BAFI-3210 file (N, C-alpha, C; in Angstrom, 3 decimals, decimal comma, padded with zeros to 6 digits):
// residues 214
n [1|2|3|4|5|6|7|8|9|10|11|12|13|14|15|16|17|18|19|20|21|22|23|24|25|26|27|28|29|30|31|32|33|34|35|36|37|38|39|40|41|42|43|44|45|46|47|48|49|50|51|52|53|54|55|56|57|58|59|60|61|62|63|64|65|66|67|68|69|70|71|72|73|74|75|76|77|78|79|80|81|82|83|84|85|86|87|88|89|90|91|92|93|94|95|96|97|98|99|100|101|102|103|104|105|106|107|108|109|110|111|112|113|114|115|116|117|118|119|120|121|122|123|124|125|126|127|128|129|130|131|132|133|134|135|136|137|138|139|140|141|142|143|144|145|146|147|148|149|150|151|152|153|154|155|156|157|158|159|160|161|162|163|164|165|166|167|168|169|170|171|172|173|174|175|176|177|178|179|180|181|182|183|184|185|186|187|188|189|190|191|192|193|194|195|196|197|198|199|200|201|202|203|204|205|206|207|208|209|210|211|212|213|214]
n.u [067,399|065,375|063,010|062,683|062,809|060,682|058,545|058,191|056,065|054,562|056,412|056,796|054,260|054,127|056,352|055,600|053,325|054,458|055,948|053,869|052,485|054,513|054,964|052,397|051,619|053,858|053,622|051,260|052,116|054,077|052,619|050,765|052,568|054,070|052,041|051,230|053,609|053,660|051,501|052,673|054,471|052,898|051,393|048,947|047,353|045,612|046,135|048,833|048,573|047,065|048,901|051,001|049,706|049,065|051,604|052,691|050,906|050,942|053,682|054,197|052,633|052,411|052,965|051,607|049,404|048,163|047,413|045,474|043,613|042,836|042,108|040,251|038,779|037,734|035,744|033,664|032,535|031,181|032,803|033,827|036,272|038,577|041,043|043,650|043,558|043,020|045,414|047,256|046,402|046,964|049,779|050,600|049,659|051,051|053,765|053,761|054,041|056,741|057,853|056,886|058,342|060,924|060,706|060,023|062,374|064,014|062,832|063,553|066,207|066,305|067,225|065,891|065,613|064,844|062,102|061,170|061,849|060,186|057,667|057,812|057,458|054,826|053,788|051,672|051,450|051,118|051,977|054,631|055,645|055,256|056,451|058,910|060,186|059,837|060,945|063,667|064,113|063,709|066,053|067,607|066,359|066,310|067,882|067,057|064,319|064,503|065,561|063,397|061,432|062,582|062,372|059,599|059,105|060,018|058,342|055,975|055,655|054,038|051,492|050,917|049,940|047,348|045,867|046,734|048,317|051,705|055,341|056,544|054,446|054,460|055,746|054,001|052,220|054,308|055,632|053,620|053,635|055,880|058,453|061,858|062,106|064,177|065,475|063,323|062,981|065,431|065,189|063,042|064,227|066,076|064,324|063,310|065,685|066,097|064,027|064,593|067,233|066,848|065,272|067,160|069,155|067,809|067,338|069,935|070,890|069,184|070,065|072,688|072,242|070,443|070,793|072,141|075,223|078,322]
n.v [-106,815|-108,326|-107,376|-108,702|-111,487|-111,691|-111,173|-112,757|-113,813|-111,567|-110,065|-111,989|-112,180|-109,608|-109,619|-111,670|-110,504|-108,368|-109,817|-111,120|-108,885|-107,906|-110,064|-110,483|-107,899|-107,465|-109,472|-108,597|-106,078|-106,814|-108,180|-106,187|-104,144|-105,213|-105,507|-102,816|-101,775|-103,012|-101,650|-099,134|-099,336|-099,956|-099,972|-098,808|-095,835|-095,042|-096,933|-096,407|-093,825|-094,340|-095,947|-094,112|-092,161|-093,674|-094,312|-091,732|-090,484|-092,238|-092,442|-089,900|-089,425|-089,194|-092,071|-092,381|-090,693|-092,088|-094,377|-093,293|-092,534|-095,007|-096,672|-095,091|-093,869|-095,728|-097,297|-095,437|-095,651|-097,938|-100,174|-102,358|-103,794|-105,919|-104,125|-105,016|-106,017|-103,667|-102,345|-103,950|-103,507|-100,744|-100,655|-102,412|-101,149|-098,695|-099,560|-100,852|-098,905|-098,262|-100,743|-101,002|-098,994|-100,005|-102,399|-101,375|-100,010|-102,221|-103,417|-101,575|-102,182|-104,342|-105,268|-103,552|-105,072|-107,597|-107,457|-106,682|-108,895|-110,800|-109,772|-109,980|-112,635|-112,912|-112,574|-111,171|-107,975|-108,502|-111,176|-110,878|-109,238|-110,790|-113,289|-112,856|-110,293|-109,607|-111,936|-111,586|-109,029|-109,447|-110,423|-108,180|-106,686|-107,749|-106,944|-104,137|-104,609|-106,190|-104,294|-102,546|-104,136|-104,492|-101,889|-101,850|-103,647|-102,131|-099,930|-101,037|-100,551|-098,385|-099,361|-100,124|-097,918|-097,917|-099,790|-102,325|-105,385|-105,440|-105,254|-102,789|-101,699|-103,027|-101,619|-099,956|-101,376|-102,430|-100,187|-099,164|-101,084|-100,488|-101,144|-100,618|-098,148|-097,821|-100,363|-101,756|-100,660|-101,400|-104,203|-104,299|-103,165|-105,173|-107,176|-106,082|-106,079|-108,807|-109,454|-107,774|-108,491|-111,129|-110,899|-109,565|-111,551|-113,571|-112,319|-111,823|-114,372|-115,004|-113,093|-113,901|-116,345|-115,836|-113,266|-110,573|-111,229|-110,038]
n.w [040,932|042,062|041,027|038,645|039,296|041,065|039,482|037,186|035,656|034,926|033,405|031,475|030,224|029,178|027,424|025,678|024,615|023,184|021,305|019,914|018,817|017,161|015,373|014,153|013,229|011,678|009,696|008,469|007,532|005,687|003,697|002,851|002,219|000,049|-001,846|-002,190|-003,139|-005,611|-006,734|-006,913|-008,988|-011,052|-014,341|-014,393|-013,880|-011,774|-009,777|-009,254|-008,229|-005,921|-004,481|-004,112|-002,559|-000,278|000,801|001,165|002,990|005,265|005,944|006,757|008,911|012,391|014,425|016,855|016,494|014,451|015,839|017,558|015,598|014,533|016,779|018,121|016,153|014,182|015,621|015,711|013,280|013,393|013,462|015,628|017,449|019,316|021,251|020,790|018,184|016,766|017,342|015,994|013,378|013,124|013,550|011,519|009,159|009,256|009,168|006,743|004,792|004,853|004,291|001,713|000,310|000,597|-000,845|-003,342|-003,960|-004,220|-006,454|-008,374|-008,709|-010,344|-013,579|-016,449|-018,702|-017,863|-017,264|-019,785|-021,316|-020,162|-020,809|-023,554|-023,859|-023,516|-020,998|-018,475|-016,723|-013,970|-013,794|-014,640|-012,637|-010,275|-010,831|-012,034|-011,490|-008,657|-007,263|-007,861|-006,871|-004,177|-003,083|-002,733|-000,804|001,704|003,950|004,451|005,002|007,268|009,078|009,172|010,382|012,868|013,817|013,945|016,049|018,218|017,982|018,781|021,428|021,821|021,847|024,435|025,730|025,055|026,397|025,643|026,106|026,463|026,437|027,449|028,886|031,296|033,247|034,625|036,565|038,127|039,072|040,683|042,625|043,992|043,151|042,033|039,618|037,877|037,654|036,690|034,120|033,066|032,809|031,092|028,852|028,308|027,524|025,106|023,691|023,378|021,596|019,338|018,676|018,011|015,688|014,114|013,938|012,518|010,024|009,310|008,797|006,644|004,817|004,345|003,097|000,993|000,065|-002,041|-003,492|-002,202]
ca.u [067,165|064,114|061,896|062,513|062,525|059,365|057,474|058,440|054,845|054,184|057,343|056,555|053,077|054,474|057,244|054,814|052,466|055,284|056,256|052,658|052,268|055,552|054,746|051,154|051,708|054,901|053,053|050,326|052,862|054,762|051,627|050,264|053,686|054,395|050,939|051,281|054,792|053,208|050,703|053,524|055,163|051,878|051,123|047,622|047,524|044,848|046,848|050,029|048,140|046,695|050,129|051,720|048,959|049,221|052,947|052,878|050,115|051,355|055,051|054,260|051,701|052,971|052,348|050,656|048,182|047,516|046,774|044,241|042,672|042,336|041,461|039,128|037,988|036,996|034,492|032,603|031,918|030,561|033,774|034,247|037,135|039,473|042,107|044,843|043,381|043,213|046,841|047,912|046,060|047,701|051,204|050,796|049,469|052,162|055,010|053,648|054,532|058,202|058,116|056,614|059,466|062,068|060,454|060,097|063,796|064,530|062,330|064,327|067,535|066,185|067,403|064,670|065,559|064,151|060,673|060,897|061,917|058,975|056,527|057,941|056,971|053,381|053,370|050,995|052,210|051,074|052,861|056,013|056,029|055,281|057,276|060,238|060,800|059,886|061,939|065,011|064,170|063,714|067,432|068,201|065,597|066,302|068,434|066,174|063,089|064,866|065,659|062,048|060,728|063,157|061,699|058,229|059,119|060,140|057,141|054,843|055,544|052,950|050,230|050,682|049,175|045,965|045,355|047,169|049,401|053,020|056,447|056,742|053,344|054,647|056,319|052,958|051,905|055,506|055,860|052,616|054,007|057,023|059,753|062,732|061,763|065,398|065,643|062,187|063,274|066,571|064,708|062,226|065,186|066,613|063,286|063,305|066,904|065,868|063,185|065,252|068,406|066,345|064,930|068,416|069,835|067,059|067,578|071,351|070,971|068,545|070,915|073,846|071,820|069,664|071,082|073,030|076,634|079,114]
ca.v [-108,161|-108,845|-106,973|-109,750|-112,787|-111,656|-110,865|-113,467|-113,981|-110,270|-109,785|-112,974|-111,771|-108,416|-110,009|-112,423|-109,534|-107,659|-110,771|-111,288|-107,666|-107,824|-111,096|-110,285|-106,637|-107,643|-110,236|-107,700|-105,029|-107,413|-108,444|-104,910|-103,407|-105,764|-105,161|-101,379|-101,589|-103,356|-100,518|-097,975|-099,521|-100,421|-099,079|-098,217|-094,548|-095,008|-097,733|-095,652|-092,710|-094,897|-096,343|-092,901|-091,544|-094,560|-094,132|-090,342|-090,206|-093,026|-092,129|-088,558|-089,343|-089,770|-093,349|-092,192|-090,136|-093,173|-095,212|-092,609|-092,577|-096,376|-097,199|-094,263|-093,435|-096,799|-097,657|-094,469|-096,087|-099,232|-101,276|-102,555|-104,965|-105,807|-103,130|-105,665|-106,075|-102,307|-102,043|-104,667|-102,789|-099,480|-100,946|-103,020|-100,145|-097,741|-100,197|-101,251|-097,825|-098,379|-101,977|-100,688|-098,249|-100,920|-103,316|-100,594|-099,794|-103,491|-103,586|-100,696|-102,763|-105,395|-104,688|-103,407|-106,141|-108,756|-107,247|-106,658|-110,276|-111,488|-109,288|-110,508|-114,016|-112,870|-112,473|-109,946|-107,209|-109,210|-112,341|-110,399|-108,738|-111,837|-114,440|-112,473|-109,121|-109,689|-112,899|-111,007|-107,873|-109,911|-110,611|-106,886|-105,958|-108,500|-106,121|-103,022|-105,117|-106,571|-103,068|-102,017|-104,968|-104,161|-100,646|-102,218|-104,238|-101,033|-099,094|-101,706|-100,037|-097,405|-100,063|-100,206|-096,744|-098,121|-100,964|-103,560|-105,996|-105,526|-105,231|-101,506|-101,450|-103,701|-100,726|-099,296|-102,107|-102,600|-098,915|-099,058|-102,016|-099,928|-101,616|-099,594|-097,856|-097,980|-101,784|-102,150|-100,306|-102,207|-105,513|-104,067|-102,987|-106,504|-107,859|-105,574|-106,555|-110,208|-109,460|-107,150|-109,287|-112,330|-110,493|-109,276|-112,814|-114,261|-111,659|-112,001|-115,693|-114,899|-112,302|-114,727|-117,438|-115,414|-111,900|-110,308|-111,480|-108,803]
ca.w [040,396|042,595|040,185|037,638|039,908|041,715|038,518|035,932|034,866|034,377|032,314|030,427|029,468|028,406|026,332|024,702|023,936|022,200|020,228|019,108|018,037|016,130|014,358|013,416|012,489|010,677|008,584|007,771|006,827|004,537|002,645|002,324|001,641|-001,274|-002,749|-002,499|-003,990|-006,952|-007,207|-007,208|-010,269|-011,993|-015,482|-014,211|-013,197|-010,525|-008,786|-008,876|-007,386|-004,624|-003,805|-003,707|-001,462|000,887|001,360|001,586|004,190|006,421|006,337|007,328|010,030|013,622|014,740|017,948|015,899|013,721|016,853|017,953|014,481|014,357|017,978|018,529|015,005|013,519|016,313|015,400|012,029|013,635|013,473|017,020|017,574|020,477|021,090|020,230|016,733|016,283|017,434|014,893|012,143|013,090|013,360|010,208|008,110|009,318|008,737|005,341|003,941|004,795|003,554|000,311|-000,277|000,520|-001,959|-004,588|-004,228|-004,723|-007,823|-009,256|-008,948|-011,358|-014,916|-017,236|-019,687|-017,311|-017,477|-021,217|-021,792|-019,701|-021,603|-024,920|-023,825|-023,374|-019,595|-018,058|-015,732|-012,692|-013,898|-014,705|-011,319|-009,247|-011,190|-012,540|-010,855|-007,188|-006,762|-007,951|-005,974|-002,788|-002,636|-002,401|000,219|002,964|005,028|004,846|005,607|008,633|009,877|009,342|011,358|014,176|014,219|014,295|017,397|019,184|017,887|019,429|022,796|021,877|022,086|025,868|026,162|024,645|027,115|024,999|026,873|025,803|027,389|028,123|029,799|032,586|034,249|035,406|037,795|038,945|039,750|041,738|043,693|044,710|042,664|041,461|038,239|037,088|037,343|035,851|032,733|032,630|032,369|029,901|027,759|027,996|026,764|023,740|023,050|022,981|020,398|018,190|018,290|017,335|014,320|013,428|013,648|011,456|008,747|008,972|008,167|005,336|003,925|003,959|002,217|-000,157|-000,339|-003,157|-003,184|-002,104]
c.u [065,819|062,927|061,634|062,091|061,146|058,214|057,720|057,195|054,418|055,090|057,103|055,352|053,376|055,351|056,475|053,871|053,228|055,620|055,049|052,391|053,259|055,298|053,515|051,174|052,773|054,388|052,101|051,076|053,586|053,790|051,167|051,375|054,060|053,302|051,008|052,509|054,458|052,355|051,597|054,274|054,198|051,735|049,762|047,743|046,823|045,552|048,118|049,670|047,770|047,943|050,913|051,038|049,122|050,551|053,126|052,157|050,684|052,775|055,155|053,249|052,355|052,225|051,326|049,334|047,421|046,808|045,453|043,187|042,034|041,528|040,244|038,221|037,152|035,732|033,348|031,880|031,344|031,498|034,344|035,002|037,959|040,600|043,368|044,749|043,578|044,697|047,612|047,638|046,864|049,184|051,476|050,673|050,643|053,439|054,962|054,169|056,053|058,620|057,941|057,806|060,723|061,920|060,560|061,549|064,430|064,091|063,157|065,736|067,503|066,317|066,100|064,504|064,833|062,645|060,317|060,922|060,660|057,766|056,588|057,480|055,465|052,883|052,661|051,872|052,259|051,988|054,323|056,508|056,224|056,258|058,707|060,891|060,936|060,867|063,367|065,168|064,296|065,122|068,058|067,528|065,583|066,768|067,524|064,857|063,359|064,944|064,284|061,270|061,298|062,527|060,255|058,158|059,204|058,916|055,949|054,645|054,393|051,631|049,902|049,875|047,697|045,428|045,657|048,361|050,660|054,088|056,573|055,656|053,495|055,183|055,239|052,601|053,113|055,836|054,872|052,933|055,263|058,378|060,536|062,416|062,970|065,569|064,491|062,483|064,499|066,090|063,769|063,132|065,791|065,602|063,235|064,558|066,753|065,079|063,947|066,480|067,990|065,982|066,197|069,143|069,153|067,361|069,035|071,549|070,363|069,422|072,120|073,458|071,187|070,058|072,012|074,466|077,403|080,572]
c.v [-108,718|-108,505|-108,017|-111,064|-112,827|-111,510|-111,508|-113,507|-112,675|-109,897|-110,735|-112,612|-110,546|-108,753|-110,760|-111,500|-108,771|-108,561|-110,961|-110,067|-107,577|-108,823|-110,800|-108,992|-106,730|-108,406|-109,366|-106,659|-105,583|-107,636|-107,134|-104,135|-103,893|-105,410|-103,696|-101,063|-101,949|-102,258|-099,364|-098,095|-099,989|-099,447|-098,395|-096,956|-094,513|-095,796|-097,024|-094,508|-093,200|-095,278|-095,153|-092,239|-092,354|-094,305|-092,726|-090,050|-090,940|-092,703|-090,773|-088,336|-089,930|-091,050|-093,218|-091,639|-091,210|-094,125|-094,585|-092,714|-093,954|-096,832|-096,397|-093,865|-094,535|-097,227|-096,692|-094,815|-097,491|-100,412|-101,409|-103,874|-104,831|-104,810|-103,743|-105,720|-104,690|-101,928|-102,710|-103,964|-101,495|-099,716|-101,503|-102,016|-099,170|-098,344|-100,575|-100,170|-097,904|-099,662|-101,735|-099,994|-099,106|-101,867|-102,581|-100,308|-101,078|-103,756|-102,760|-101,212|-103,851|-104,763|-104,647|-104,532|-107,379|-108,643|-107,271|-108,062|-111,043|-111,062|-109,815|-111,953|-114,089|-112,788|-111,148|-109,202|-107,941|-110,428|-111,928|-109,968|-109,886|-112,962|-114,082|-111,390|-109,288|-110,739|-112,375|-109,824|-108,301|-110,046|-109,299|-106,195|-106,661|-107,620|-104,954|-103,486|-105,558|-105,363|-102,470|-102,818|-104,787|-102,875|-100,920|-102,786|-103,146|-100,123|-099,718|-101,225|-099,048|-098,085|-100,152|-099,041|-096,868|-099,455|-102,280|-104,108|-106,089|-105,173|-103,914|-101,238|-102,112|-102,754|-100,110|-100,073|-102,292|-101,324|-098,726|-099,976|-101,570|-100,421|-100,468|-099,394|-098,049|-099,439|-102,309|-101,862|-101,053|-103,545|-105,397|-103,915|-104,322|-107,291|-107,398|-106,004|-107,991|-110,270|-108,929|-107,934|-110,582|-112,016|-110,253|-110,556|-113,561|-113,635|-111,702|-113,338|-115,655|-114,147|-113,104|-115,798|-116,936|-114,056|-111,794|-110,507|-110,170|-109,087]
c.w [040,854|041,700|039,106|038,272|040,561|040,719|037,153|035,047|034,213|033,210|031,144|029,574|028,606|027,210|025,251|023,944|022,867|021,027|019,314|018,232|016,882|015,011|013,509|012,598|011,403|009,461|007,769|006,946|005,604|003,385|002,006|001,635|000,251|-002,284|-003,158|-003,350|-005,435|-007,556|-007,663|-008,526|-011,353|-013,160|-015,371|-013,353|-011,844|-009,425|-008,320|-007,940|-005,992|-003,831|-003,294|-002,514|-000,176|001,578|001,911|002,892|005,402|006,876|007,024|008,448|011,273|013,999|015,866|017,430|015,139|014,681|017,297|016,855|014,345|015,568|018,401|017,368|014,384|014,266|016,041|014,102|012,155|013,652|014,879|017,120|018,851|020,210|020,480|018,707|016,126|016,297|016,302|013,573|012,022|012,826|011,972|009,079|008,074|008,747|007,268|004,399|003,781|004,082|002,060|-000,345|-000,379|-000,667|-003,292|-004,964|-004,774|-006,151|-008,800|-009,516|-010,010|-012,744|-015,704|-018,243|-019,195|-017,544|-018,953|-021,801|-021,396|-020,526|-023,039|-025,009|-023,608|-021,950|-019,346|-017,057|-014,396|-012,705|-013,914|-013,336|-010,323|-009,556|-011,584|-011,694|-009,341|-006,660|-006,821|-006,994|-004,522|-002,238|-002,153|-001,229|001,569|004,121|005,409|005,451|007,040|009,550|010,153|010,379|012,765|014,709|014,626|015,707|018,461|019,169|018,595|020,859|022,930|022,214|023,571|026,408|025,824|025,175|026,408|025,771|026,033|026,825|028,146|029,159|031,156|033,656|035,144|036,669|038,701|039,709|040,898|042,913|044,442|044,263|042,039|039,989|037,330|036,675|036,501|034,386|032,199|032,077|031,182|028,678|027,337|027,164|025,317|022,988|022,572|021,684|019,185|017,738|017,609|015,889|013,510|013,032|012,506|010,101|008,341|008,280|006,767|004,347|003,455|002,946|000,920|-000,710|-001,527|-002,714|-003,194|-002,450]
res [m|n|v|l|t|d|n|y|s|l|f|g|r|g|l|w|g|t|v|q|l|t|l|l|a|g|a|l|s|l|v|v|g|v|i|v|a|g|f|r|v|s|p|v|t|a|l|r|a|f|g|t|a|w|v|t|v|l|r|n|t|p|l|t|l|l|f|f|a|v|l|l|g|l|p|r|f|g|l|v|l|p|f|r|v|f|a|i|l|a|l|g|a|y|t|s|a|f|i|c|e|a|v|r|a|g|i|n|t|v|p|l|g|q|g|e|a|a|r|s|l|g|m|t|f|t|q|t|l|s|l|v|v|l|p|q|a|a|r|a|v|i|s|p|i|g|s|t|l|i|a|l|a|k|n|s|a|i|a|g|s|f|s|v|t|e|l|l|g|t|y|k|p|l|n|e|l|g|y|s|i|v|w|t|f|v|w|i|a|v|g|y|l|i|v|t|l|t|i|s|a|v|f|h|v|l|e|r|k|l|g|v|a|r]
***
């Protein structure tokens, strides 16, 4: 227990770092994921090809390798940013591929007649997608998106290996100070539970209010 009471500030900084990574990377992944999902169902061949390539590459690339590519590769092209920003970009891009597939699955649940009716009224593809299809698809994708963001919160632990302040990284200074590694990881696990259970609770409420009736 002393490991927690003696190091509230350290655990607090780590927990807040994980929350920030989850919120910012989650927001990025949602925006990019929805856009790429639109590409995947677009009538434009080039956009469909780009969306397919985005999802295929990112879903089949280990996240650690993606971190190396972003944090060590982009500076070689003159893009120098704080490591936290690079971590958010890596986490957001990786997670966006899974968000994209969840949204695309939701789009496929919307009856074809909805899109045909919108087009018969003179709506463009973008208008049909944003005003008719996505609002209906959103109801079906609340649960899978919640699960994806929970995975994102846990994946953020990789950022600690790249000098980014987050929860798992707190074990290094505590281990050097001689605290029990077992209790250190117990409290780290509790911290991750707080984050993931909060996300789960938020999406449970959203699913009850907005989800498809069962």
